[in-house]
LODRENLO-418392 format. One record per residue: residue number from 1; residue in one letter; z, x, y of N, C-alpha, C, CB in turn. Coordinates in Angstrom, 2 decimals, padded with zeros to 5 digits. Glycine has a CB too. Layout:
N
nr,rest,n_c3,n_c1,n_c2,ca_c3,ca_c1,ca_c2,c_c3,c_c1,c_c2,cb_c3,cb_c1,cb_c2
NUM,A,Z,X,Y,Z,X,Y,Z,X,Y,Z,X,Y;
...
END
This chain:
60
nr,rest,n_c3,n_c1,n_c2,ca_c3,ca_c1,ca_c2,c_c3,c_c1,c_c2,cb_c3,cb_c1,cb_c2
1,M,000.19,000.80,-001.35,-000.20,-000.04,000.06,000.03,000.78,001.40,000.79,-001.44,000.21;
2,A,-000.68,000.44,002.44,-000.80,001.23,003.58,000.51,001.14,004.07,-001.87,000.83,004.57;
3,K,001.29,002.30,005.25,002.28,002.12,005.86,002.09,001.19,007.21,002.76,003.37,006.05;
4,K,003.16,000.50,007.32,003.22,-000.40,008.49,003.76,000.54,009.75,004.27,-001.73,008.16;
5,G,003.78,-000.46,011.05,004.09,000.55,012.04,003.43,000.83,013.13,004.14,001.54,011.57;
6,N,004.26,001.83,014.00,002.97,002.03,015.18,002.94,003.66,014.79,003.42,001.59,017.29;
7,R,003.44,004.25,014.30,003.34,005.93,013.75,001.86,006.35,013.44,004.25,006.21,012.17;
8,V,001.63,007.06,014.30,000.24,007.85,014.11,000.32,009.16,014.04,-000.71,007.66,015.14;
9,Q,-000.67,010.10,013.68,-000.36,011.24,013.27,-001.47,012.19,014.28,-000.49,011.30,011.59;
10,V,-001.08,013.08,014.99,-001.51,013.96,016.03,-001.26,015.21,015.99,-001.10,013.65,017.08;
11,I,-002.38,015.76,016.66,-002.95,017.20,016.52,-002.27,017.98,018.00,-004.96,017.17,016.46;
12,L,-001.38,019.09,017.87,-001.07,019.48,019.18,-001.51,021.33,019.36,000.73,019.08,019.38;
13,E,-002.37,021.43,020.12,-003.03,022.95,020.58,-002.36,023.55,021.78,-004.65,022.85,021.01;
14,C,-002.62,024.51,021.46,-001.94,025.69,022.49,-002.88,025.90,023.66,-001.73,027.26,021.72;
15,T,-002.03,025.34,025.02,-002.91,025.61,025.95,-003.28,026.70,026.80,-002.73,024.94,026.53;
16,E,-002.23,028.04,026.53,-002.23,029.20,027.07,-003.21,030.16,026.21,-000.81,029.64,027.19;
17,H,-003.56,029.65,024.75,-004.11,030.27,023.94,-005.73,030.77,024.69,-004.06,029.36,022.65;
18,K,-006.44,029.58,024.84,-007.97,030.11,025.29,-007.84,030.85,026.50,-009.08,028.89,025.60;
19,E,-007.08,030.83,027.48,-007.17,031.70,028.75,-006.73,033.09,028.28,-006.19,031.14,030.03;
20,S,-005.90,033.41,027.35,-005.84,034.80,026.86,-006.78,035.64,026.50,-005.25,034.85,025.97;
21,G,-007.95,034.85,026.01,-009.11,035.69,025.23,-008.88,036.11,024.00,-009.47,036.88,025.84;
22,V,-007.67,036.05,023.18,-007.24,036.57,021.68,-008.26,035.33,020.68,-005.05,036.39,021.37;
23,A,-008.34,036.12,019.65,-009.43,035.13,018.68,-008.21,034.14,018.01,-010.54,036.21,017.15;
24,G,-008.52,033.01,017.52,-007.90,032.27,016.78,-007.14,031.17,017.44,-007.20,033.00,016.08;
25,T,-006.80,030.04,016.77,-005.97,029.08,017.74,-004.77,028.76,017.06,-006.72,027.70,018.14;
26,S,-003.72,028.31,017.84,-002.58,027.53,017.31,-002.29,026.10,017.37,-001.62,027.99,017.81;
27,R,-002.28,025.51,016.14,-002.10,023.76,016.15,-001.07,023.44,015.23,-003.48,022.84,015.63;
28,Y,-000.38,022.40,015.93,000.57,022.14,014.88,000.16,020.62,014.64,002.22,022.44,015.32;
29,I,000.54,019.93,013.28,000.36,018.47,013.31,001.64,017.74,013.50,-000.28,018.00,012.07;
30,T,001.78,016.79,014.03,002.90,016.03,014.23,002.62,014.56,014.26,003.53,016.44,015.40;
31,T,003.89,013.66,014.18,003.33,012.06,014.13,004.24,011.63,015.48,003.80,010.96,012.37;
32,K,003.69,010.54,015.84,004.74,010.29,017.31,004.20,008.81,017.10,004.32,011.28,019.24;
33,N,005.28,007.77,017.58,005.32,006.49,017.61,004.54,005.78,019.32,007.02,006.20,017.30;
34,K,003.57,005.26,018.87,002.88,004.93,019.97,003.28,003.92,020.81,001.79,004.70,019.67;
35,K,004.26,003.01,020.31,004.68,002.42,021.11,005.71,002.73,022.09,004.84,001.69,020.61;
36,N,006.58,003.72,021.82,007.41,004.63,022.32,006.59,005.69,023.44,008.04,005.36,021.05;
37,T,005.67,006.29,022.88,004.76,007.42,024.04,003.37,007.20,023.57,005.16,009.37,023.91;
38,P,002.89,006.25,024.64,001.40,005.60,024.57,000.95,006.74,025.25,001.02,004.01,025.33;
39,D,001.32,007.65,026.33,000.37,008.74,026.69,000.60,010.11,025.96,000.45,008.98,028.19;
40,R,-000.46,010.76,026.38,-000.11,012.20,025.34,000.87,013.08,025.93,-001.48,013.26,025.08;
41,M,001.08,013.58,024.30,002.23,014.35,024.17,002.42,015.76,024.83,002.38,014.47,022.89;
42,E,003.26,016.68,024.87,003.34,017.91,025.61,004.32,018.61,025.40,003.32,017.80,026.81;
43,I,004.33,019.58,024.23,005.65,019.84,023.76,005.51,021.56,024.03,005.97,019.23,021.99;
44,K,006.70,022.18,024.27,006.72,023.74,023.68,006.88,024.06,022.34,007.76,024.48,024.22;
45,K,006.15,024.82,021.96,006.25,025.26,020.47,005.85,026.94,020.37,005.09,024.24,019.47;
46,F,006.27,027.35,019.04,005.98,028.80,018.98,004.46,029.19,018.87,006.73,029.38,017.80;
47,N,004.11,030.11,019.46,002.46,030.36,018.88,002.73,031.71,018.51,000.98,030.21,020.11;
48,P,002.47,031.87,017.15,002.77,032.93,016.39,001.54,034.18,016.67,002.88,032.37,014.83;
49,I,000.36,033.61,017.21,-000.64,034.86,017.45,-000.40,035.52,018.55,-002.03,034.54,017.55;
50,L,000.31,034.51,020.12,000.87,035.01,021.04,002.25,035.85,021.17,000.85,034.16,021.61;
51,K,003.02,035.05,019.97,004.20,035.81,019.62,005.40,035.20,020.57,003.93,037.48,019.86;
52,K,004.87,034.04,021.25,006.30,033.46,022.60,006.16,032.08,021.96,005.88,033.45,024.92;
53,M,006.77,031.07,023.09,007.02,029.85,023.24,005.87,029.40,023.95,008.24,029.61,023.82;
54,T,004.92,028.65,023.99,004.01,028.04,024.80,003.65,026.47,024.74,002.91,028.75,024.58;
55,V,003.29,026.13,025.79,003.04,024.62,025.76,001.90,024.14,024.91,002.77,024.14,027.12;
56,H,001.72,023.30,024.08,000.76,022.45,023.47,000.88,021.29,023.70,000.68,022.51,022.29;
57,K,-000.60,020.69,023.71,-000.59,019.49,024.39,-001.35,018.79,023.11,-001.34,019.48,026.00;
58,E,-001.48,017.30,023.42,-002.12,016.61,022.10,-003.91,016.38,022.81,-001.05,014.69,021.60;
59,I,-004.37,016.71,021.26,-005.83,016.75,021.43,-006.30,015.18,020.70,-006.54,018.30,020.58;
60,K,-007.36,015.07,020.84,-007.99,013.95,020.01,-009.32,014.53,019.19,-008.44,012.66,021.06;
END
């Protein structure tokens, strides 16, 4: 059976990585409740390639 509710899976991508010129990308997969957070998520996560905490934004 399908899951009920407003939870959807989203992908978070690092915003600072593109500007740095280093190869690769930092992406995380998480879930969010569309009813509570209808706008795009923006969370500080660890980027293992840059080896520091960076802002990750939701992509479509």
